[in-house]
C-alpha positions in Angstrom: -51.0 27.9 -18.1 -48.9 31.0 -17.8 -47.6 30.9 -14.6 -46.7 27.3 -15.6 -44.2 28.3 -18.7 -43.0 31.2 -16.6 -42.2 28.7 -13.9 -40.4 26.6 -16.6 -38.8 29.5 -18.4 -37.0 30.3 -15.1 -35.5 26.8 -14.7 -34.3 26.6 -18.4 -32.7 30.0 -17.6 -30.8 28.6 -14.3 -29.7 25.5 -16.0 -28.0 27.1 -18.7 -24.0 26.7 -18.5 -22.0 30.3 -17.0 -19.9 30.7 -20.0 -18.3 33.7 -18.5 -18.0 32.2 -15.4 -16.0 29.7 -16.9 -14.0 31.9 -19.4 -13.0 34.0 -16.4 -11.6 30.8 -14.2 -9.9 29.7 -16.7 -8.5 33.0 -17.4 -7.9 32.9 -13.4 -6.1 29.4 -13.6 -3.9 30.5 -16.8 -2.6 33.7 -15.1 -1.7 31.7 -12.2 0.9 29.9 -14.1 1.6 32.4 -16.5 2.5 34.6 -13.5 5.1 32.3 -12.7 6.5 31.2 -16.5 9.9 30.7 -15.5 9.1 28.3 -12.7 6.0 26.7 -14.9 7.0 27.0 -18.5 10.9 27.8 -18.9 11.9 25.1 -15.9 10.4 22.1 -18.1 11.7 23.3 -21.9 15.3 23.6 -20.3 14.8 19.7 -18.8 13.9 18.8 -21.6 16.5 20.5 -23.3 19.4 18.6 -21.2 17.9 14.9 -21.2 18.3 15.3 -25.1 21.9 16.4 -24.3 23.0 14.2 -21.9 21.3 11.1 -24.2 23.2 12.7 -27.1 26.3 12.1 -25.3 26.0 8.7 -23.7 24.5 7.2 -26.6 26.3 6.7 -30.0 24.6 8.6 -32.3 24.8 6.5 -34.8 22.4 4.2 -33.1 19.1 4.1 -34.1 15.6 3.1 -33.6 12.9 1.9 -36.5 15.3 3.5 -38.8 15.4 7.0 -37.5 18.4 8.0 -34.8 18.0 7.8 -31.1 17.7 11.4 -30.2 15.3 12.0 -33.0 13.0 9.0 -31.6 14.1 10.2 -28.2 12.6 13.6 -28.8 8.8 13.4 -29.0 8.6 11.5 -26.0 10.5 13.4 -24.0 8.3 17.0 -25.0 5.6 14.6 -24.5 6.5 13.5 -21.0 7.4 16.9 -20.1 3.7 17.9 -21.0 2.0 15.4 -19.2 3.8 16.6 -15.6 2.8 19.8 -15.9 -0.7 19.2 -17.4 -0.8 17.0 -13.6 0.9 19.6 -12.2 -1.4 22.8 -13.0 -4.7 21.2 -11.9 -3.4 19.1 -9.1 -1.7 22.4 -7.3 -4.3 24.8 -7.9 -6.8 22.4 -5.9 -4.1 21.8 -3.1 -3.1 25.5 -3.2 -6.9 26.6 -3.0 -7.8 24.3 0.2 -4.7 25.2 2.0 -5.0 28.6 1.6 -8.9 28.4 2.6 -9.5 30.4 -0.6 -11.5 26.9 -1.7 -14.4 28.9 0.1 -14.4 31.4 -2.8 -15.0 28.7 -5.5 -17.4 26.6 -4.1 -19.6 29.9 -3.4 -18.9 31.3 -7.4 -22.1 31.0 -8.9 -20.1 27.8 -11.1 -21.5 24.6 -10.9 -19.0 21.2 -10.7 -19.6 20.9 -15.1 -17.7 24.4 -15.2 -15.0 24.1 -12.9 -14.0 20.9 -14.1 -13.5 22.2 -17.7 -12.0 25.2 -16.8 -9.5 23.8 -14.3 -9.0 20.9 -17.0 -8.5 23.4 -20.0 -6.0 25.3 -17.9 -3.6 21.9 -17.7 -3.6 21.2 -20.9 -3.1 25.1 -21.7 0.2 24.6 -20.0 0.7 21.5 -21.3 0.9 22.7 -25.0 2.6 25.9 -24.1 5.3 23.7 -22.5 5.4 21.7 -25.6 5.6 24.8 -28.0 8.5 26.2 -26.0 10.3 22.9 -25.7 9.7 22.4 -29.7 11.0 25.8 -30.3 13.9 25.7 -28.7 15.0 21.9 -30.2 14.0 23.3 -33.6 16.2 26.2 -33.4 19.3 24.3 -32.0 18.7 22.2 -35.4 17.2 19.2 -33.0 13.9 18.8 -33.5 12.2 18.8 -37.4 8.0 19.7 -37.8 5.8 16.9 -37.3 5.1 14.3 -40.1 1.2 15.3 -39.3 -0.1 17.7 -37.4 -3.3 16.7 -37.0 -2.3 13.6 -34.6 0.5 15.3 -33.1 -2.4 18.1 -31.6 -5.1 15.3 -31.0 -2.7 13.1 -28.8 -1.3 16.1 -27.4 -4.9 17.2 -25.8 -6.2 14.4 -24.7 -2.9 13.1 -23.1 -3.1 16.6 -21.7 -6.7 15.9 -20.7 -5.7 12.5 -18.9 -3.5 14.2 -16.8 -5.4 17.3 -16.2 -8.1 15.0 -15.0 -5.5 12.7 -12.6 -4.7 16.4 -11.1 -7.6 16.9 -10.2 -8.6 13.8 -8.4 -5.1 14.3 -6.6 -5.4 17.5 -5.5 -8.9 16.6 -4.2 -8.0 13.5 -2.2 -5.0 15.0 -0.8 -4.7 16.5 2.4 -1.4 18.3 2.4 1.7 18.6 -0.1 3.4 15.3 0.8 0.3 13.4 -0.1 0.2 15.0 -3.6 4.0 14.3 -3.9 2.9 10.3 -3.9 1.0 10.5 -6.3 3.7 12.2 -8.5 6.5 10.1 -7.7 4.9 6.6 -8.1 2.3 7.4 -9.9 2.9 9.8 -12.5 6.6 9.5 -13.1 6.8 6.0 -13.1 3.8 5.6 -15.6 5.8 7.6 -17.6 9.3 6.7 -17.6 8.1 3.3 -18.3 5.6 4.6 -21.2 8.3 4.0 -23.8 9.3 7.1 -23.3 13.3 6.3 -24.1 12.9 2.9 -25.7 10.9 1.1 -28.2 8.4 -1.9 -26.9 9.3 -4.2 -29.5 12.5 -4.1 -27.7 11.4 -5.6 -24.7 11.3 -8.9 -23.3 7.9 -10.8 -24.0 7.3 -11.2 -20.4 7.7 -7.8 -20.1 5.2 -6.5 -23.0 1.6 -7.1 -21.6 2.8 -4.9 -18.2 3.8 -2.0 -21.1 0.5 -2.5 -23.1 -1.7 -1.9 -20.3 0.3 1.3 -19.3 -2.7 3.9 -20.5 0.6 6.2 -21.0 2.4 4.3 -23.6 -0.5 4.9 -26.2 -0.4 8.7 -25.5 3.3 8.7 -26.2 3.3 5.9 -29.1 0.2 8.0 -30.9 2.3 11.2 -30.3 5.5 9.9 -31.7 3.0 8.9 -34.6 1.9 12.5 -35.6 5.7 13.9 -35.3 7.9 11.0 -37.0 4.6 8.3 -38.5 6.6 5.8 -36.2 4.7 3.6 -33.7 4.6 0.2 -31.7 0.7 -0.1 -32.3 -1.8 1.2 -34.7 -2.5 4.9 -34.0 -6.4 4.3 -34.2 -5.8 1.9 -31.7 -4.1 4.4 -29.5 -6.5 6.7 -30.4 -9.7 4.4 -29.4 -8.3 3.1 -25.9 -7.0 6.9 -24.8 -10.6 8.1 -25.6 -11.8 5.4 -23.5 -9.4 6.6 -20.5 -10.2 10.3 -20.6 -14.0 9.4 -20.4 -13.4 7.4 -17.4 -10.9 9.7 -15.4 -12.8 12.4 -16.9 -16.2 11.2 -15.4 -14.4 10.5 -11.9 -13.0 13.7 -11.6 -16.4 15.2 -12.3 -18.3 13.4 -10.2 -15.8 13.5 -7.3 -16.0 17.2 -7.6 -19.6 17.1 -7.4 -19.7 15.2 -4.8 -18.0 18.1 -2.5 -15.4 15.1 -1.6 -13.0 16.7 0.7 -13.7 19.9 -0.5 -17.0 20.9 1.4 -15.6 19.6 5.0 
């Protein structure tokens, strides 16, 4: 009986989460993108500012949507779009670079399970997205263009969930792609079109009726719309609807990314 209990205790010790390893991998991924801060955080911040400047010049400043100026309506969508693109880029490039350089072997041989690897990379992608948002917001706020969010809880909730969704997509793409050209296909033909057609630049109410079902079927729309609600208190659909749909989307994406990672697809061969 004593030997049996001892065996059970050993099994329980082996199956616990390696929190130190998880934190170390997360820290490694964060340092990886902060070491090139100008490229990974400053560049998206400047891009967001350029979008605002261009639209400020091109659009009549008196033009409005849902009772606010067009620029005020535009800013939350631009910041979230930048968050989504950078969360995707961080995780996808991490796996793609590791496979190309051969360092993926070091990751697979480390005392880390697939869940720990998944969580560390996903949190790193979310962290980069949040840093991009904070940097963009501070710049626009100091220039007198942006104001503080009306509801910080909703703002952070959709910021986190949006970053999680795109980090999961980035992981799937990074594992699937065999070269950077294939990774660019996912970015240019999936992520960017969905982000640009998510209501970032317009309200869904202004679309023709036959295009609205397509807009509502775009999961990125609910990220942008919910985030805009947290910032301005304005939305095309209920924020609770957006939250429920986004949670379901994240569960599907998160499980899919973990399953592919756990299977060793294009990582162990």
